[in-house]
C-alpha positions as CSV (number, residue, x, y, z in Angstrom):
1,M,34.3,78.2,129.0
2,F,33.2,75.1,127.2
3,S,30.9,77.0,124.8
4,V,33.7,79.6,124.1
5,L,36.1,76.7,123.3
6,V,33.5,75.1,121.0
7,D,32.9,78.4,119.2
8,F,36.7,78.8,118.8
9,L,37.2,75.3,117.4
10,F,34.0,75.3,115.4
11,P,32.9,78.8,114.6
12,P,29.2,79.2,114.2
13,R,27.8,79.3,110.7
14,C,24.5,80.4,109.3
15,P,22.2,77.3,108.9
16,N,21.3,78.3,105.4
17,C,24.7,79.1,103.9
18,P,28.5,78.9,104.7
19,A,28.7,82.4,106.2
20,Y,30.1,82.7,109.7
21,V,27.8,84.4,112.3
22,E,28.5,86.0,115.6
23,R,26.6,83.5,117.7
24,R,25.3,79.9,117.4
25,G,21.6,80.0,116.4
26,A,21.8,83.0,114.2
27,F,21.2,83.4,110.5
28,C,23.5,85.6,108.5
29,A,22.0,89.0,107.6
30,A,21.4,88.1,103.9
31,C,19.6,84.8,104.7
32,A,17.6,86.4,107.6
33,R,16.3,89.0,105.2
34,R,15.0,86.3,102.8
35,L,13.8,83.7,105.2
36,V,13.0,85.3,108.6
37,G,10.5,88.0,109.6
38,L,7.1,88.5,111.2
39,R,4.2,88.5,108.7
40,A,0.5,88.9,109.1
41,V,-1.4,86.4,107.0
42,A,-4.4,87.3,105.0
43,R,-7.2,85.2,106.4
44,P,-9.7,83.3,104.2
45,A,-13.3,83.8,105.0
46,D,-13.7,80.8,107.3
47,A,-10.6,81.8,109.2
48,A,-11.7,85.4,109.6
49,E,-14.8,84.2,111.5
50,L,-12.7,82.3,114.0
51,L,-9.3,83.8,114.2
52,A,-8.6,87.4,115.2
53,G,-5.2,87.2,113.5
54,I,-2.6,84.9,112.0
55,W,1.1,85.5,112.0
56,T,4.1,83.6,110.7
57,F,7.8,84.1,111.5
58,G,9.5,82.8,108.4
59,H,9.4,80.8,105.1
60,Y,9.3,77.1,105.0
61,R,12.1,76.6,102.5
62,E,15.8,76.1,102.1
63,G,17.7,75.9,105.5
64,V,14.5,76.6,107.5
65,R,12.8,73.6,106.0
66,D,15.9,71.5,106.7
67,L,16.0,72.6,110.3
68,L,12.3,71.6,110.9
69,R,12.7,68.3,109.1
70,A,15.8,67.5,111.2
71,L,13.8,68.2,114.4
72,K,10.6,66.3,113.4
73,Y,12.0,63.3,111.6
74,Q,15.6,62.9,113.0
75,K,14.8,64.2,116.5
76,K,17.7,66.6,116.4
77,K,17.0,69.0,119.2
78,S,20.3,70.7,118.5
79,V,18.5,72.8,115.8
80,L,16.2,74.4,118.3
81,P,18.4,77.6,118.9
82,Y,17.9,78.5,115.2
83,L,14.2,78.1,115.4
84,H,14.0,80.0,118.7
85,A,16.0,82.8,117.0
86,M,13.3,83.1,114.4
87,L,10.7,83.8,117.1
88,A,12.9,86.4,118.7
89,A,12.7,88.4,115.5
90,G,8.9,88.6,115.8
91,E,8.4,90.4,119.1
92,D,6.0,93.0,117.6
93,V,3.2,90.4,117.6
94,W,2.8,90.9,121.3
95,T,1.4,94.4,120.8
96,T,-1.6,93.0,119.0
97,L,-2.6,90.1,121.3
98,Q,-5.2,90.6,124.0
99,R,-4.2,89.5,127.6
100,P,-4.5,87.5,129.6
101,L,-3.5,84.8,127.1
102,T,-3.1,81.0,127.1
103,A,-1.2,79.3,124.4
104,V,-2.2,75.9,122.9
105,A,0.0,73.9,120.5
106,V,-1.7,72.0,117.7
107,P,-1.8,68.5,119.1
108,L,-0.3,65.4,117.5
109,A,-2.2,62.1,117.2
110,A,-1.3,59.8,120.2
111,A,0.6,57.3,118.1
112,R,2.7,59.9,116.4
113,A,3.4,61.7,119.7
114,R,4.6,58.4,121.2
115,A,6.8,57.6,118.2
116,R,8.4,61.0,118.1
117,G,8.6,61.4,121.8
118,F,7.7,65.1,121.7
119,N,5.4,67.7,120.1
120,Q,7.9,69.7,118.0
121,T,5.6,72.8,118.2
122,E,5.8,72.8,122.0
123,L,9.6,72.6,121.9
124,I,9.8,75.5,119.5
125,F,7.4,77.9,121.2
126,A,7.7,77.1,124.9
127,P,10.8,79.2,125.8
128,W,9.4,82.2,123.9
129,L,6.0,81.9,125.5
130,A,7.5,81.5,129.0
131,A,9.6,84.6,128.5
132,H,6.4,86.6,128.0
133,G,4.5,85.0,130.8
134,V,2.1,83.0,128.6
135,P,1.3,79.5,129.8
136,L,1.2,76.6,127.3
137,E,-1.6,74.3,128.1
138,P,-2.9,71.1,126.5
139,L,-6.5,72.3,126.0
140,L,-6.9,70.3,122.7
141,V,-6.5,66.7,121.7
142,R,-6.4,65.1,118.3
143,T,-9.2,62.4,118.2
144,R,-7.7,60.5,115.3
145,E,-4.8,60.3,112.9
146,T,-5.4,62.0,109.6
147,A,-4.0,61.3,106.2
148,P,-1.0,63.3,104.9
149,L,-2.3,66.6,103.7
150,Y,0.5,68.1,101.7
151,E,-0.9,67.2,98.3
152,H,-4.5,68.0,99.1
153,T,-6.6,71.1,98.2
154,R,-8.0,73.3,100.9
155,A,-11.4,71.7,100.5
156,E,-10.0,68.2,100.8
157,R,-8.0,69.2,103.9
158,R,-11.1,70.7,105.4
159,R,-13.0,67.4,104.9
160,E,-10.1,65.3,106.2
161,L,-9.7,67.4,109.4
162,R,-13.4,67.7,110.2
163,G,-13.9,66.4,113.7
164,A,-10.2,65.6,114.2
165,F,-9.8,67.8,117.3
166,A,-11.7,68.0,120.6
167,A,-11.4,69.9,123.8
168,A,-9.3,67.9,126.3
169,A,-11.1,66.3,129.2
170,G,-11.6,68.8,132.0
171,A,-10.2,71.7,129.9
172,C,-11.4,75.1,131.1
173,I,-11.8,77.2,127.8
174,E,-14.9,79.3,128.4
175,G,-14.1,83.0,128.1
176,R,-10.3,82.6,127.6
177,N,-8.1,84.3,125.0
178,I,-6.2,81.6,123.1
179,L,-3.0,81.7,121.1
180,L,-2.8,78.7,118.8
181,V,0.8,77.8,117.8
182,D,2.0,75.4,115.1
183,D,5.3,74.7,113.3
184,I,4.1,75.0,109.6
185,M,1.2,76.6,108.0
186,T,0.2,75.6,104.5
187,T,-3.5,76.6,103.8
188,G,-4.4,77.4,107.4
189,T,-7.0,74.6,107.5
190,T,-5.6,72.9,110.6
191,L,-5.5,76.2,112.6
192,V,-9.1,76.9,111.5
193,E,-10.3,73.5,112.6
194,C,-8.6,73.9,116.0
195,A,-10.0,77.4,116.4
196,R,-13.5,76.1,115.5
197,T,-13.2,73.5,118.3
198,L,-12.0,76.1,120.8
199,K,-14.8,78.5,119.8
200,R,-17.4,75.9,120.4
201,A,-16.0,75.3,123.9
202,G,-16.5,79.0,124.6
203,A,-13.1,80.7,123.9
204,A,-13.2,84.5,123.6
205,H,-10.5,85.8,121.2
206,I,-8.4,83.3,119.3
207,Y,-5.1,84.1,117.5
208,A,-2.7,81.9,115.7
209,C,1.1,81.9,115.2
210,A,2.9,79.5,112.9
211,L,6.7,79.4,112.9
212,T,6.8,79.1,109.1
213,S,4.5,79.2,106.0
214,E,4.9,77.5,102.7
215,H,3.2,80.1,100.6
216,L,4.3,83.5,101.9
């Protein structure tokens, strides 16, 4: 009753434009066509050796970018329904992934995790993964903080991230199929470095899903 009353007093709107939508968490049809949708990413050579596939669920721009920034930097968990809705539009990815499967979120550095209080990627993907019976496990750790990468070339990112991830103490990775998940993919270097660490620890098939991409 409370949610019905809230929707009556404050009708839900698209997070990207003023249009009204049927339910809270939805994009309007026009914005969804431009910003949301499952896409297979063309893998660069180093990624093709390590990742059996990479998919994204939307574009990192306009309202989608604002939602992610609100979650990460303002800790506004109220935006999560919109991000969860983006994943719900990409159900076809499950037909490609080999089971059994374990999901691993790209880890934050310890200091950043403490300051933020959560790993935003885990909050975004956990309900979707649970709905499909895929456990989310902390099999990776970040060994050090890295410099901001948004203005770096792919080669510079690769150098900065080298050795920045390690298998978690006691993690059982040998022979497992892994789905790496992250919130934003720019060049894919972070996902590749995580996959490299998992592959060295004996992972079988490794896939990657990022909620958004800057360049698609």
